[in-house]
C-alpha angles and dihedrals in degrees: 000000000000123000095249089052091052091049092050093047093048093047093050092045089056093046093239118151126230087238092061095049093043089054089054089052092045091233133114122273088244091055092048091048089056089054093048091052094048095249092115128035121251112231122217093251090049091052090053091051092046091049090050092048089052095043097242139111115260087235092067089075090061096047110119088218094056108152131164128184116206117229114257106222096179094096 
């Protein structure tokens, strides 16, 4: 799984919007969306800000055992 896929999965699992993360990065939602789809690279300082916004360590994205369960809101 690619870095941008892990970021997207984790953001969704935590119920965090792209708007919230883009504001932490001080970029537009459109620019952030391009990063989250792999169309634009994610810089080291951006990864640190994304990690902070999601409440995780940047290293978690490089853990071989990375596993995220999406919230099931059907209950």
